[in-house]
Steps between C-alpha positions, in 0.01 A plus 500: 500500500784623720691826513830565679499782753754777435618740768550866413655773713556268792133481604259492205404154371393481134363233264441530125153474343429208266540646150196315359274632779634853459443488123145357527404773747680783316717579802762764432751710690329735748180295538363434848452143614281401794644248744287343774637293786328172592717335764784336298355603163521826307221568250608730219257681269488804276239771518425620150175642372345376181550734211231765462198364313245689293152369412244634251132421561244555227167494682304429178676163488432426868124545495386628839775697675538403865691747726681199648687450170754767590514371859608158369766659279614706800532185712691330217767773517422681173648852503320667207152450356335670204124448481324581174124548526197647324257511792574790742359285779825299483704809585271570794556149637877540459498829691307339784738203527841672473503637862482139625823403319796635697757665273284498184416834338332615180785672313333570166157493344341578165158485346487121490788377712665529839854412609580377851845463652662390824673815622640392837741209528597623849164375627608142433746522790198525732386138451552400864330812635199463272459133591497589871238768437284241325497284812416796725214617277351150486508475879346846533227407251407196706516660845329828403234309307419278797474797735270685259279191458466459876396866533268488196703790361417483128676828419824376648466176305470705182826676591675162522424400139773726347763307698451211259602728214824576688564128539453451124734791432774369727477136390502604132820694572663204677407263216650745250831511690517120520426461128744773403789438742424183690549457874849555645530121520376398151397150616238658726343736244212274400406428863494868593283560195246240619493652851442850363232382258316331787529807725308685230229231504475527879419869452230400253336275760496778760347734243228247407400453865493875560295577187251224577440627854460857374255402226287284730538713816591190699644451845616137508449286808758470776635168375573650157662805657718271710608308189575830325715607797688171506558523125655844550726353768591218260619756244697688769667174598616441144624860478722445806616163371585643157752745643634285783471122488417326825447126537236563766309752288523272195343218704230738629429616145434146374284426805293816447454418133327173585295648787367793296413279206288278726329801661407644162361166379298462820353853475388438142248250637345737754492857365207646306509548124605867510801425718609196303693702241704663777601155626595391147724805464654448844566135412666613177705756693613236751602265219687776314694605812576137583630433150756781536710271717603271211679760285623675816665179622697471176652845566649397834638152431 
């Protein structure tokens, strides 16, 4: 498809939009269109939110009510939810979960129902900021956790656990924005979603290690602590790579992935039974961080 360039006012160059594309995407006068430059190509896209959606949940039909139900609807981009219930315990679970869902508020409640609504669309402009915070909190969780383990500081380890809740909160928010609006370059939306989903799982691994050490009052051996430290550095390397691609750092990342995998496998054969679960979690963490590179690579090509 070709379009002839028209010159207006002596300087401004203009082309017309394909009528079929404009009609299919409901483009009208006054709409904003995103244009990204990629060398000789211009990528054009529209930024339109899905229409507001309302869901009604009848908990009697669901069986057991899991607090994550509304979290999944939040991630999916639903703006209004009415939950009908008979058991007051359901309302209690809803109250406990709402603070974790940025922008959601209880706007109405009756004897056997509660209504929830997204009250802040302005928050959705903070996608980039929230994603950066997620990376920083993950790094802090790893570094602070390692320091507390080395010092046998159980109380400090307990203080680290709530950081995982912040990671869940931020990644839920980012997933909601992607489902509701998409990424600024629509072709990259699904890959950003995978990255954000896996950042949440990385937080889960850190939490599992921390909880296990607290419960068993363990101080792992030096080799395990070294692997933990190198795993933290591996995550930091991806963080840097994610925001500024470097051929040298990309090569180092792939090299580290193989080295850390081998170290974890080797340690599994030598540690005692109590420490084995820590190695399994570190191995899972290494694999999860390493797998981030695939979807990341598709966002830069």
